All heavy atoms as an XYZ file, in Angstrom:
767
protein
N     -50.152     11.866     48.588
C     -48.728     11.688     48.479
C     -48.216     10.302     48.254
O     -47.216     10.213     47.483
C     -48.060     12.258     49.697
C     -46.605     12.554     49.728
S     -46.414     14.079     48.906
C     -44.869     14.442     49.321
N     -48.856      9.296     48.731
C     -48.401      7.986     48.580
C     -48.652      7.503     47.116
O     -47.944      6.728     46.609
C     -49.211      6.992     49.404
O     -50.546      7.186     49.147
C     -48.843      7.244     50.918
N     -49.593      8.206     46.482
C     -49.739      7.936     44.956
C     -48.673      8.352     44.231
O     -48.229      7.626     43.271
C     -51.075      8.521     44.582
C     -51.709      7.994     43.391
C     -52.998      8.685     43.151
O     -53.969      8.565     43.950
O     -53.294      9.153     42.060
N     -48.077      9.597     44.462
C     -46.962     10.058     43.742
C     -45.689      9.249     44.007
O     -44.927      8.894     43.076
C     -46.665     11.489     44.204
C     -47.549     12.482     43.634
C     -47.071     13.919     43.976
C     -48.044     14.942     43.409
N     -47.658     16.306     43.762
N     -45.516      8.729     45.168
C     -44.324      7.844     45.438
C     -44.462      6.565     44.800
O     -43.466      5.953     44.290
C     -44.185      7.640     46.978
C     -43.656      8.979     47.726
C     -43.611      8.628     49.153
O     -44.148      7.673     49.683
N     -42.985      9.586     49.953
N     -45.626      6.007     44.661
C     -45.701      4.772     43.925
C     -45.594      4.993     42.469
O     -45.121      4.087     41.768
C     -47.137      4.125     44.295
O     -48.175      4.939     43.692
N     -45.991      6.173     41.890
C     -45.798      6.390     40.484
C     -44.273      6.570     40.194
O     -43.661      5.942     39.259
C     -46.571      7.635     39.995
C     -48.025      7.322     39.921
C     -46.127      8.030     38.685
C     -48.939      8.528     39.704
N     -43.631      7.342     41.080
C     -42.155      7.580     40.971
C     -41.485      6.206     41.140
O     -40.515      5.790     40.388
C     -41.598      8.597     41.952
C     -42.166      9.923     41.444
C     -40.095      8.575     41.962
C     -41.872     11.058     42.544
N     -41.894      5.386     42.087
C     -41.272      4.004     42.292
C     -41.516      3.211     41.102
O     -40.630      2.355     40.698
N     -42.731      3.184     40.539
C     -42.998      2.428     39.345
C     -42.072      2.798     38.193
O     -41.566      1.901     37.428
C     -44.491      2.590     38.999
C     -45.407      1.820     39.956
C     -46.769      2.071     39.506
N     -47.560      0.918     39.404
C     -48.826      0.881     39.186
N     -49.399      1.998     38.800
N     -49.500     -0.249     39.168
N     -41.959      4.059     37.971
C     -41.127      4.547     36.878
C     -39.743      4.113     37.096
O     -38.989      3.620     36.106
C     -41.269      6.099     36.724
C     -42.679      6.501     36.230
C     -40.170      6.682     35.763
C     -43.051      8.022     36.237
N     -39.216      4.271     38.229
C     -37.884      3.908     38.594
C     -37.752      2.341     38.391
O     -36.719      1.952     37.730
C     -37.550      4.147     40.105
O     -37.766      5.637     40.281
C     -36.060      3.765     40.418
N     -38.629      1.606     38.840
C     -38.635      0.082     38.640
C     -38.600     -0.283     37.146
O     -37.904     -1.065     36.633
C     -39.752     -0.613     39.334
C     -39.642     -2.031     39.291
C     -40.703     -2.790     40.146
O     -41.701     -1.936     40.467
N     -40.672     -3.981     40.371
N     -39.526      0.393     36.392
C     -39.555      0.230     34.899
C     -38.258      0.570     34.204
O     -37.745     -0.004     33.358
C     -40.785      1.061     34.321
C     -41.046      0.931     32.850
C     -41.370     -0.443     32.428
C     -42.139      1.909     32.448
N     -37.684      1.718     34.639
C     -36.472      2.162     34.060
C     -35.314      1.190     34.295
O     -34.529      0.756     33.417
C     -36.015      3.563     34.541
N     -35.217      0.677     35.548
C     -34.238     -0.306     35.965
C     -34.434     -1.621     35.166
O     -33.582     -2.257     34.623
C     -34.334     -0.704     37.380
C     -33.424      0.376     38.206
C     -33.254     -0.134     39.644
N     -34.587      0.228     40.296
C     -35.054     -0.362     41.355
N     -34.382     -1.356     41.869
N     -36.100      0.065     41.967
N     -35.745     -2.070     34.969
C     -36.034     -3.274     34.107
C     -35.622     -3.078     32.774
O     -35.051     -3.989     32.171
C     -37.485     -3.521     34.238
N     -35.835     -1.874     32.184
C     -35.462     -1.551     30.752
C     -33.904     -1.531     30.611
O     -33.410     -2.140     29.667
C     -36.044     -0.361     30.256
C     -37.528     -0.356     29.961
O     -37.947     -1.617     29.672
N     -38.286      0.642     29.984
N     -33.257     -1.052     31.572
C     -31.718     -0.963     31.486
C     -31.224     -2.409     31.598
O     -30.350     -2.751     30.851
C     -31.276     -0.027     32.610
C     -31.487      1.364     32.317
C     -29.728     -0.305     32.749
C     -31.291      2.364     33.456
N     -31.756     -3.225     32.524
C     -31.322     -4.527     32.688
C     -31.601     -5.359     31.367
O     -30.757     -6.278     30.947
C     -31.888     -5.268     33.862
C     -31.333     -4.725     35.158
O     -30.239     -4.315     35.257
N     -32.171     -4.831     36.171
N     -32.783     -5.087     30.785
C     -33.120     -5.808     29.470
C     -32.084     -5.470     28.450
O     -31.676     -6.309     27.650
C     -34.578     -5.480     29.118
N     -31.711     -4.109     28.314
C     -30.711     -3.770     27.332
C     -29.370     -4.334     27.548
O     -28.684     -4.840     26.645
C     -30.554     -2.246     27.361
C     -31.734     -1.327     26.789
C     -31.592      0.073     27.024
C     -31.901     -1.757     25.323
N     -29.001     -4.442     28.838
C     -27.683     -5.135     29.134
C     -27.823     -6.641     28.854
O     -26.839     -7.199     28.200
C     -27.372     -4.973     30.659
C     -27.028     -3.471     30.909
C     -26.237     -5.829     31.125
C     -26.835     -3.103     32.372
N     -28.914     -7.253     29.087
C     -29.048     -8.742     28.738
C     -28.991     -8.826     27.221
O     -28.421     -9.834     26.699
C     -30.339     -9.212     29.301
C     -30.403     -9.372     30.825
O     -29.310     -9.400     31.380
O     -31.418     -9.518     31.378
N     -29.614     -7.957     26.424
C     -29.524     -8.061     25.019
C     -28.109     -7.848     24.500
O     -27.681     -8.568     23.602
C     -30.471     -7.007     24.455
C     -31.938     -7.349     24.503
C     -32.808     -6.155     23.798
O     -32.293     -5.232     23.557
N     -34.057     -6.532     23.772
N     -27.455     -6.907     25.233
C     -26.088     -6.611     24.796
C     -25.181     -7.813     24.961
O     -24.162     -8.084     24.243
C     -25.521     -5.418     25.453
N     -25.476     -8.646     25.983
C     -24.695     -9.829     26.291
C     -25.266    -11.130     25.655
O     -25.037    -12.123     26.205
C     -24.501     -9.930     27.797
C     -23.736     -8.782     28.406
C     -23.612     -8.949     29.835
O     -24.246     -9.831     30.511
O     -22.850     -8.062     30.447
N     -26.078    -10.998     24.684
C     -26.707    -12.060     24.104
C     -25.660    -13.027     23.450
O     -24.890    -12.590     22.565
C     -27.704    -11.682     23.001
C     -28.519    -12.734     22.365
O     -28.470    -13.924     22.982
O     -29.089    -12.514     21.287
N     -25.512    -14.265     23.900
C     -24.441    -15.112     23.351
C     -24.464    -15.355     21.875
O     -23.493    -15.344     21.204
C     -24.671    -16.455     24.116
C     -25.451    -16.126     25.286
C     -26.323    -14.867     24.945
N     -25.695    -15.362     21.388
C     -25.856    -15.548     19.880
C     -25.168    -14.409     19.124
O     -24.519    -14.521     18.169
C     -27.224    -15.793     19.533
N     -25.613    -13.212     19.545
C     -25.072    -11.919     18.999
C     -23.491    -11.856     19.178
O     -22.850    -11.469     18.216
C     -25.667    -10.733     19.659
C     -27.147    -10.589     19.251
C     -27.660     -9.352     19.770
C     -29.158     -9.244     19.333
N     -29.785     -7.901     19.848
N     -23.005    -12.265     20.345
C     -21.608    -12.276     20.545
C     -20.842    -13.287     19.666
O     -19.842    -13.031     19.065
C     -21.222    -12.623     21.962
C     -21.781    -11.441     23.005
S     -21.498    -11.863     24.696
C     -19.719    -11.763     24.790
N     -21.482    -14.440     19.425
C     -20.928    -15.416     18.537
C     -20.978    -14.919     17.020
O     -19.968    -15.109     16.370
C     -21.636    -16.716     18.679
C     -21.295    -17.564     19.870
C     -22.243    -18.780     20.004
C     -19.848    -17.998     20.014
N     -22.056    -14.302     16.697
C     -22.159    -13.706     15.435
C     -21.045    -12.637     15.179
O     -20.327    -12.590     14.139
C     -23.471    -13.063     15.155
C     -24.518    -14.014     14.983
O     -24.263    -15.310     14.690
O     -25.762    -13.628     15.104
N     -20.755    -11.849     16.182
C     -19.730    -10.864     15.983
C     -18.408    -11.490     15.959
O     -17.458    -11.122     15.176
C     -19.755     -9.855     17.260
C     -18.753     -8.730     17.193
C     -18.918     -7.875     15.945
O     -20.078     -7.450     15.584
N     -17.966     -7.519     15.306
N     -18.103    -12.522     16.788
C     -16.885    -13.280     16.705
C     -16.654    -13.841     15.270
O     -15.611    -13.790     14.764
C     -16.751    -14.351     17.773
C     -16.591    -13.985     19.193
C     -16.661    -15.049     20.105
C     -15.127    -13.239     19.222
N     -17.760    -14.419     14.729
C     -17.604    -14.929     13.506
C     -17.334    -13.894     12.407
O     -16.437    -14.141     11.493
C     -18.925    -15.789     13.057
C     -19.099    -16.923     13.961
C     -18.974    -16.090     11.521
C     -20.474    -17.702     13.786
N     -18.014    -12.787     12.489
C     -17.634    -11.587     11.600
C     -16.175    -11.188     11.729
O     -15.515    -10.981     10.732
C     -18.557    -10.436     11.921
C     -19.954    -10.499     11.198
C     -20.534     -9.198     11.308
N     -21.843     -9.595     11.886
C     -22.378     -9.258     13.130
N     -21.781     -8.602     13.984
N     -23.487     -9.650     13.542
N     -15.831    -11.155     12.933
C     -14.293    -10.729     13.250
C     -13.329    -11.706     12.585
O     -12.393    -11.308     11.945
C     -14.034    -10.568     14.755
C     -14.758     -9.315     15.295
O     -15.260     -8.386     14.554
O     -14.864     -9.284     16.623
N     -13.653    -13.009     12.903
C     -12.742    -14.078     12.276
C     -12.787    -14.044     10.737
O     -11.711    -14.211     10.125
C     -13.168    -15.365     12.871
C     -12.645    -15.601     14.213
C     -13.562    -16.261     15.192
C     -11.530    -15.203     14.745
C     -13.099    -16.426     16.514
C     -11.096    -15.444     16.090
C     -11.944    -15.967     17.023
O     -11.536    -16.113     18.312
N     -13.963    -13.847     10.220
C     -14.117    -13.749      8.749
C     -13.284    -12.655      8.195
O     -12.608    -12.717      7.165
C     -15.531    -13.600      8.413
O     -16.318    -14.745      8.885
C     -15.756    -13.516      6.913
N     -13.411    -11.465      8.847
C     -12.564    -10.298      8.398
C     -11.095    -10.619      8.511
O     -10.272    -10.164      7.762
C     -12.960     -9.003      9.143
C     -14.329     -8.510      8.806
O     -14.848     -8.781      7.818
N     -14.980     -7.767      9.846
N     -10.766    -11.270      9.650
C      -9.339    -11.731      9.830
C      -8.866    -12.620      8.741
O      -7.706    -12.450      8.207
C      -9.086    -12.247     11.208
C      -9.214    -11.230     12.266
O      -9.052    -10.105     12.030
N      -9.343    -11.724     13.460
N      -9.750    -13.468      8.279
C      -9.388    -14.385      7.251
C      -9.164    -13.701      5.982
O      -8.252    -13.998      5.191
C     -10.444    -15.502      7.141
C     -10.302    -16.558      8.300
C     -10.330    -16.310      5.878
C     -11.494    -17.435      8.500
N     -10.108    -12.771      5.640
C      -9.997    -12.021      4.433
C      -8.686    -11.154      4.442
O      -7.964    -11.165      3.372
C     -11.237    -11.136      4.281
C     -11.053    -10.026      3.139
C     -12.580    -11.882      3.993
N      -8.341    -10.550      5.596
C      -7.147     -9.849      5.646
C      -5.875    -10.699      5.476
O      -4.884    -10.343      4.756
C      -6.938     -9.097      7.032
C      -7.912     -7.910      7.124
C      -7.830     -7.337      8.495
O      -6.890     -7.464      9.157
O      -8.870     -6.603      8.804
N      -5.970    -11.926      5.983
C      -4.847    -12.871      5.831
C      -4.744    -13.357      4.391
O      -3.546    -13.459      3.934
C      -5.090    -14.122      6.765
N      -5.870    -13.556      3.731
C      -5.850    -13.917      2.353
C      -5.212    -12.912      1.433
O      -4.461    -13.137      0.473
C      -7.276    -14.333      1.840
C      -7.705    -15.657      2.461
C      -9.201    -15.900      2.138
O      -9.919    -14.987      1.659
O      -9.597    -17.060      2.261
N      -5.587    -11.642      1.709
C      -5.003    -10.490      1.029
C      -3.538    -10.516      1.286
O      -2.720    -10.245      0.385
C      -5.637     -9.146      1.443
C      -6.988     -9.022      0.908
C      -7.647     -7.533      1.300
N      -8.985     -7.578      0.919
C      -9.868     -6.918      1.652
N      -9.515     -6.343      2.819
N     -11.126     -6.911      1.351
N      -3.050    -10.620      2.570
C      -1.651    -10.665      2.758
C      -0.914    -11.742      2.165
O       0.199    -11.583      1.595
C      -1.440    -10.648      4.241
N      -1.508    -12.973      2.064
C      -0.863    -14.124      1.327
C      -0.831    -13.849     -0.106
O       0.216    -14.148     -0.726
C      -1.731    -15.375      1.679
C      -1.560    -15.791      3.164
C      -1.410    -16.457      0.738
C      -2.447    -16.821      3.651
N      -1.892    -13.226     -0.670
C      -1.867    -12.914     -2.080
C      -0.765    -11.923     -2.426
O      -0.115    -12.029     -3.489
C      -3.260    -12.411     -2.587
N      -0.622    -10.885     -1.550
C       0.414     -9.868     -1.742
C       1.782    -10.534     -1.652
O       2.605    -10.235     -2.434
C       0.344     -8.840     -0.760
C       1.338     -7.671     -0.767
C       1.108     -6.869     -2.028
O      -0.014     -6.617     -2.449
N       2.183     -6.434     -2.650
N       1.911    -11.506     -0.635
C       3.248    -12.186     -0.497
C       3.585    -12.994     -1.680
O       4.661    -13.091     -2.202
C       3.242    -12.943      0.775
O       2.955    -12.071      1.900
C       4.501    -13.675      1.008
N       2.574    -13.751     -2.161
C       2.750    -14.651     -3.331
C       3.149    -13.731     -4.539
O       4.049    -14.076     -5.351
C       1.506    -15.444     -3.627
C       1.380    -16.460     -2.584
C       1.541    -16.101     -5.042
C       0.067    -17.249     -2.527
N       2.457    -12.576     -4.715
C       2.919    -11.786     -5.887
C       4.266    -11.241     -5.727
O       4.984    -11.220     -6.686
N       4.674    -10.818     -4.478
C       6.058    -10.403     -4.262
C       7.037    -11.499     -4.608
O       8.075    -11.240     -5.034
C       6.246     -9.882     -2.855
C       5.454     -8.589     -2.667
O       5.177     -7.848     -3.579
N       5.216     -8.235     -1.326
N       6.634    -12.706     -4.140
C       7.634    -13.832     -4.360
C       7.693    -14.147     -5.821
O       8.873    -14.286     -6.307
C       6.905    -15.124     -3.737
C       7.687    -16.378     -3.885
C       9.115    -16.293     -3.343
C       6.935    -17.618     -3.308
N       6.624    -14.073     -6.595
C       6.683    -14.244     -8.127
C       7.503    -13.140     -8.762
O       8.329    -13.529     -9.685
C       5.282    -14.314     -8.622
C       4.570    -15.476     -8.270
C       3.383    -15.727     -8.995
N       2.667    -16.946     -8.610
C       1.321    -17.156     -8.628
N       0.478    -16.256     -9.055
N       0.834    -18.275     -8.261
N       7.383    -11.913     -8.254
C       8.296    -10.856     -8.838
C       9.694    -11.136     -8.512
O      10.596    -10.858     -9.356
C       7.762     -9.493     -8.284
C       6.514     -9.010     -8.768
C       6.093     -7.675     -8.120
C       6.544     -8.722    -10.296
N      10.007    -11.502     -7.308
C      11.319    -11.874     -6.903
C      11.948    -12.978     -7.661
O      13.120    -12.946     -8.036
C      11.448    -12.153     -5.335
N      11.068    -14.004     -7.849
C      11.616    -15.105     -8.694
C      11.940    -14.766    -10.096
O      12.891    -15.106    -10.752
C      10.467    -16.264     -8.694
C      10.399    -17.008     -7.460
C       9.308    -17.970     -7.405
O       8.406    -17.881     -8.257
O       9.378    -18.953     -6.521
N      10.958    -13.822    -10.738
C      11.202    -13.287    -12.006
C      12.540    -12.508    -12.083
O      13.361    -12.708    -12.982
C      10.012    -12.479    -12.492
C      10.076    -11.889    -13.868
C       8.920    -11.112    -14.183
O       7.937    -10.873    -13.412
N       8.680    -10.671    -15.458
N      12.674    -11.584    -11.027
C      14.001    -10.842    -11.049
C      15.179    -11.752    -10.975
O      16.283    -11.610    -11.546
C      13.944     -9.908     -9.782
C      13.058     -8.721    -10.051
O      12.559     -8.492    -11.138
O      12.714     -8.011     -9.060
N      15.110    -12.884    -10.072
C      16.189    -13.745     -9.958
C      16.463    -14.464    -11.242
O      17.669    -14.584    -11.688
C      15.839    -14.750     -8.846
C      16.830    -15.899     -8.730
N      18.092    -15.708     -8.245
C      16.846    -17.195     -9.208
C      18.690    -16.861     -8.229
N      17.971    -17.714     -8.857
N      15.398    -14.857    -11.882
C      15.646    -15.647    -13.224
C      16.268    -14.692    -14.261
O      17.216    -15.098    -15.070
C      14.355    -16.163    -13.786
C      13.802    -17.287    -12.936
O      14.509    -18.013    -12.223
N      12.500    -17.498    -12.982
N      15.878    -13.372    -14.292
C      16.433    -12.400    -15.157
C      17.951    -12.249    -14.795
O      18.747    -12.083    -15.723
C      15.699    -11.126    -15.167
C      14.347    -11.245    -15.820
C      13.567     -9.980    -15.572
O      14.037     -8.938    -14.866
O      12.354     -9.848    -16.010
N      18.238    -12.093    -13.553
C      19.612    -11.930    -13.109
C      20.458    -13.090    -13.456
O      21.653    -12.962    -13.884
C      19.684    -11.709    -11.631
C      19.097    -10.314    -11.250
O      18.907     -9.414    -12.200
O      18.797    -10.100    -10.018
N      19.954    -14.304    -13.230
C      20.699    -15.530    -13.588
C      20.930    -15.642    -15.168
O      22.053    -15.906    -15.581
C      19.922    -16.889    -13.166
C      20.461    -18.041    -13.789
C      19.997    -16.859    -11.656
N      19.899    -15.314    -15.853
C      20.116    -15.266    -17.354
C      21.152    -14.144    -17.839
O      21.975    -14.401    -18.699
C      18.768    -14.976    -18.064
N      21.079    -13.028    -17.149
C      22.064    -11.982    -17.506
C      23.554    -12.474    -17.131
O      24.462    -12.220    -17.926
C      21.684    -10.724    -16.768
O      22.631     -9.737    -16.995
N      23.571    -13.039    -15.904
C      24.915    -13.490    -15.530
C      25.441    -14.616    -16.455
O      26.666    -14.715    -16.782
C      24.831    -14.104    -14.015
N      24.568    -15.566    -16.813
C      24.932    -16.590    -17.889
C      25.416    -15.867    -19.154
O      26.460    -16.351    -19.773
C      23.776    -17.487    -18.009
C      24.202    -18.711    -18.801
C      23.082    -19.761    -18.864
N      22.782    -20.224    -17.551
C      21.485    -20.196    -16.928
N      20.448    -19.936    -17.600
N      21.328    -20.749    -15.729
N      24.687    -14.916    -19.584
C      25.002    -14.256    -20.813
C      26.423    -13.670    -20.755
O      27.236    -13.744    -21.604
C      23.939    -13.229    -21.188
C      24.221    -12.434    -22.427
C      23.164    -11.311    -22.723
O      22.181    -11.405    -22.013
O      23.521    -10.491    -23.517
N      26.597    -12.913    -19.678
C      27.916    -12.281    -19.377
C      28.990    -13.249    -19.362
O      30.129    -13.025    -19.755
C      27.939    -11.265    -18.224
C      27.232     -9.959    -18.657
C      25.932     -9.580    -18.452
C      27.745     -8.966    -19.460
N      25.662     -8.371    -18.918
C      26.888     -7.923    -19.628
C      29.058     -8.758    -20.123
C      27.098     -6.702    -20.284
C      29.286     -7.534    -20.746
C      28.223     -6.511    -20.813
N      28.713    -14.341    -18.636
C      29.696    -15.433    -18.543
C      30.028    -15.994    -19.787
O      31.294    -16.314    -20.060
N      29.100    -16.224    -20.643
C      29.395    -16.694    -22.022
C      30.148    -15.664    -22.874
O      31.148    -16.139    -23.531
C      27.978    -17.005    -22.740
C      27.225    -18.184    -22.195
O      27.843    -19.000    -21.408
O      26.048    -18.273    -22.493
N      29.911    -14.387    -22.711
C      30.706    -13.476    -23.360
C      32.070    -13.338    -22.861
O      33.032    -13.322    -23.700
C      30.053    -12.045    -23.221
C      28.800    -11.827    -23.991
C      28.164    -10.462    -23.777
C      26.876    -10.278    -24.524
N      26.276     -8.990    -24.256
N      32.275    -13.517    -21.596
C      33.638    -13.501    -21.015
C      34.376    -14.743    -21.466
O      35.601    -14.740    -21.742
C      33.506    -13.432    -19.480
N      33.722    -15.935    -21.541
C      34.370    -17.120    -22.017
C      34.697    -17.004    -23.516
O      35.878    -17.429    -23.865
C      33.434    -18.338    -21.818
C      33.968    -19.638    -22.179
C      35.229    -20.031    -21.337
C      32.964    -20.761    -22.026
N      33.906    -16.393    -24.279
C      34.142    -16.200    -25.695
C      35.397    -15.222    -25.775
O      36.219    -15.538    -26.691
C      33.078    -15.675    -26.421
N      35.387    -14.156    -25.044
C      36.506    -13.262    -25.132
C      37.815    -13.882    -24.627
O      38.914    -13.697    -25.346
C      36.257    -12.054    -24.311
N      37.745    -14.705    -23.674
C      39.017    -15.463    -23.151
C      39.415    -16.463    -24.154
O      40.739    -16.512    -24.468
C      38.629    -16.128    -21.824
O      39.743    -16.958    -21.388
N      38.557    -17.153    -24.845
C      38.833    -18.166    -25.853
C      39.510    -17.473    -27.037
O      40.531    -17.954    -27.560
C      37.704    -18.890    -26.243
O      37.088    -19.531    -25.179
C      37.915    -19.951    -27.359
N      38.858    -16.336    -27.404
C      39.497    -15.547    -28.541
C      40.906    -15.007    -28.260
O      41.867    -15.061    -29.014
C      38.592    -14.388    -28.805
C      38.901    -13.669    -30.091
C      38.488    -14.384    -31.151
N      38.570    -13.599    -32.419
C      38.847    -14.085    -33.581
N      39.179    -15.302    -33.727
N      38.906    -13.282    -34.599
N      41.100    -14.599    -26.978
C      42.460    -14.104    -26.497
C      43.386    -15.252    -26.532
O      44.606    -14.998    -26.969
C      42.335    -13.444    -25.169
N      42.984    -16.398    -26.164
C      43.905    -17.610    -26.235
C      44.215    -17.905    -27.580
O      45.432    -18.254    -27.803
C      43.232    -18.750    -25.485
C      43.160    -18.624    -23.960
O      43.857    -17.760    -23.390
O      42.311    -19.421    -23.392
N      43.388    -17.693    -28.535
C      43.620    -17.904    -29.942
C      44.706    -17.001    -30.497
O      45.643    -17.411    -31.127
C      42.328    -17.928    -30.789
C      41.422    -19.115    -30.574
C      40.126    -18.862    -31.298
O      39.787    -17.889    -31.805
N      39.337    -19.961    -31.332
N      44.508    -15.726    -30.052
C      45.520    -14.728    -30.478
C      46.801    -14.979    -29.927
O      47.849    -14.897    -30.607
C      45.000    -13.225    -30.090
C      43.937    -12.729    -30.992
C      42.776    -12.235    -30.466
C      44.070    -12.668    -32.327
C      41.871    -11.584    -31.260
C      43.141    -12.178    -33.138
C      42.088    -11.585    -32.649
O      41.046    -11.114    -33.425
N      46.875    -15.390    -28.657
C      48.179    -15.699    -27.988
C      48.791    -16.938    -28.670
O      50.047    -16.872    -28.796
C      47.942    -16.038    -26.492
C      47.916    -14.852    -25.647
C      47.951    -15.196    -24.188
N      47.324    -14.062    -23.478
C      46.044    -14.118    -23.037
N      45.311    -15.244    -23.204
N      45.446    -13.126    -22.355
N      48.004    -17.792    -29.063
C      48.572    -19.110    -29.738
C      49.117    -18.805    -31.044
O      50.110    -19.346    -31.493
C      47.438    -20.160    -29.874
N      48.570    -17.739    -31.703
C      49.017    -17.244    -32.981
C      50.229    -16.284    -32.824
O      50.837    -15.801    -33.815
C      48.021    -16.557    -33.714
C      46.829    -17.525    -34.199
C      45.717    -16.837    -34.794
O      45.638    -15.577    -34.813
N      44.599    -17.506    -35.260
N      50.510    -15.882    -31.550
C      51.635    -14.931    -31.330
C      51.246    -13.572    -31.417
O      52.020    -12.649    -31.446
N      49.983    -13.235    -31.478
C      49.457    -11.922    -31.658
C      49.126    -11.327    -30.207
O      47.977    -11.319    -29.825
C      48.260    -11.898    -32.606
C      47.779    -10.384    -32.873
O      48.316     -9.515    -32.374
O      46.739    -10.379    -33.601
N      50.208    -10.762    -29.552
C      50.010    -10.293    -28.211
C      49.062     -8.996    -28.191
O      48.426     -8.768    -27.182
C      51.359     -9.990    -27.543
C      51.995    -11.290    -27.177
C      51.291    -12.184    -26.061
O      50.564    -11.588    -25.248
N      51.468    -13.455    -26.106
N      49.176     -8.185    -29.250
C      48.443     -6.934    -29.185
C      46.875     -7.149    -29.159
O      46.254     -6.494    -28.418
C      48.812     -6.242    -30.498
N      46.490     -8.098    -29.872
C      44.900     -8.439    -29.879
C      44.654     -9.405    -28.658
O      43.429     -9.431    -28.362
C      44.566     -9.078    -31.130
C      44.477     -8.115    -32.314
O      44.029     -6.969    -32.064
N      44.872     -8.538    -33.417
N      45.545    -10.020    -28.079
C      45.315    -10.971    -26.981
C      44.948    -10.263    -25.682
O      44.365    -10.772    -24.824
C      46.458    -11.880    -26.688
N      45.432     -8.961    -25.607
C      45.085     -8.174    -24.384
C      43.739     -7.481    -24.551
O      43.091     -7.093    -24.114
C      46.203     -7.158    -24.141
C      47.557     -7.799    -23.846
O      47.551     -8.857    -23.326
N      48.597     -7.148    -24.220
């Protein structure tokens, strides 16, 4: 009977040793640092993508703004030309075309 208990005791001791070894491996500082580096690298990649997206959106917004400024300038020029033409008609006494 003592032989069976020592075998069971040895198996138990071996199992505990293996479990502790697995826990020690899971807490390996080098592996943890490698994982942190992978996580930070992934975060950097995500940040770079977000920055690229933001820069693209900024360029589109700048392009829209430039188009709007050009359109406003064009309509302003047309309004000034129409006003000048109306002033000329008024100066000539042509009220019908001045309106």
